[in-house]
C-alpha positions in Angstrom: 6.5 5.9 18.8 8.4 5.6 15.6 12.1 6.5 15.4 13.3 8.9 12.8 14.8 6.0 10.8 11.5 4.0 11.0 9.6 6.9 9.7 11.5 6.7 6.4 10.1 3.2 5.9 6.7 3.3 7.4 3.6 5.0 6.0 2.0 7.6 8.2 -1.4 6.9 9.9 -3.2 9.0 7.3 -1.9 6.9 4.4 -2.2 3.5 6.0 -5.4 1.5 5.6 -7.4 1.4 8.8 -7.0 -2.4 9.1 -3.2 -2.3 9.3 -0.5 -1.4 11.8 3.1 -2.3 11.4 4.3 -5.4 13.2 6.8 -4.8 16.0 9.3 -7.0 14.2 9.2 -4.7 11.1 9.7 -1.7 13.4 12.7 -3.4 14.9 14.2 -4.2 11.5 13.9 -0.6 10.2 15.1 0.9 13.5 18.3 -1.2 13.2 18.7 0.0 9.6 18.4 -3.5 8.1 17.0 -2.3 4.8 19.1 -3.7 1.9 19.8 -7.3 1.3 21.1 -7.4 -2.3 18.9 -8.3 -4.3 16.1 -7.3 -1.8 15.4 -3.9 -0.2 12.9 -2.4 2.2 10.8 0.3 0.4 11.0 3.9 1.6 7.7 5.7 2.2 7.4 7.1 -1.4 8.1 3.7 -3.0 5.7 1.9 -0.6 2.9 4.4 -1.3 3.4 4.2 -5.1 3.5 0.4 -5.1 0.4 0.3 -2.9 -1.6 2.4 -5.4 -0.2 0.4 -8.4 -1.0 -2.9 -6.9 -4.5 -1.8 -6.0 -4.9 -0.7 -9.6 -3.5 -3.9 -11.1 -5.3 -6.2 -8.6 -8.4 -4.4 -7.4 -9.6 -7.2 -5.1 -6.4 -7.3 -3.0 -5.8 -5.0 0.0 -2.1 -4.9 0.7 0.6 -2.8 2.3 3.9 -3.4 0.5 7.2 -3.1 2.4 10.0 -4.6 0.3 10.8 -5.7 -3.2 13.3 -7.9 -5.0 14.8 -5.7 -7.6 16.0 -8.5 -10.0 12.4 -9.5 -10.5 8.9 -8.1 -10.1 8.4 -9.6 -6.6 6.9 -7.3 -4.0 6.5 -8.3 -0.3 3.4 -7.2 1.5 1.0 -7.6 4.3 -2.5 -8.5 3.2 -5.7 -7.6 4.9 -6.7 -11.2 5.3 -3.3 -12.7 6.3 -2.4 -11.0 9.6 1.3 -10.6 10.1 2.2 -13.1 7.4 4.3 -11.7 4.5 2.9 -12.5 1.0 4.8 -12.3 -2.2 3.1 -10.7 -5.2 4.6 -11.2 -8.6 3.7 -7.7 -9.8 2.4 -7.4 -13.4 1.5 -11.2 -13.5 -1.9 -12.1 -14.9 -4.7 -12.1 -12.3 -4.7 -15.5 -10.6 -0.9 -15.9 -11.0 0.3 -13.0 -8.9 0.8 -14.8 -5.6 4.1 -16.4 -4.6 5.5 -17.7 -1.4 4.0 -16.8 2.0 6.2 -16.2 5.0 4.6 -16.6 8.4 6.3 -13.5 9.8 8.8 -10.7 9.0 11.5 -12.8 10.7 10.8 -15.7 8.3 10.9 -13.3 5.3 14.2 -11.8 6.7 15.8 -15.3 6.9 14.8 -15.9 3.2 16.2 -12.5 2.3 19.5 -13.2 3.9 19.7 -16.7 2.2 19.0 -15.0 -1.1 21.7 -12.5 -0.4 24.2 -15.3 0.2 23.3 -17.0 -3.0 23.0 -13.9 -5.2 25.5 -13.2 -7.9 25.2 -9.7 -9.4 
């Protein structure tokens, strides 16, 4: 069962694609309130839904569920239908064929990268 805090960052079952369920690691991250790592942040439900629709429009062959973004770039972090729990980077608004960036094997690997970026980030 989702906590009240998790519900703010996880799409409901009616909105989620049938192929997807949130990894337990992501549920733990949101339950603990680990949602902002300057320059990264976890998307709230509205942002996630809006980006999911936008990405589907811009890249129709890709089935993704976005959960975070880096706000000093157009990078969006998602789960992809064909990648299991791996986190993929999409350079939003890039030309088709150039939209993919680094892949992180898990939410924990993505979180480590987010923390490193926070340490190095100069606003």
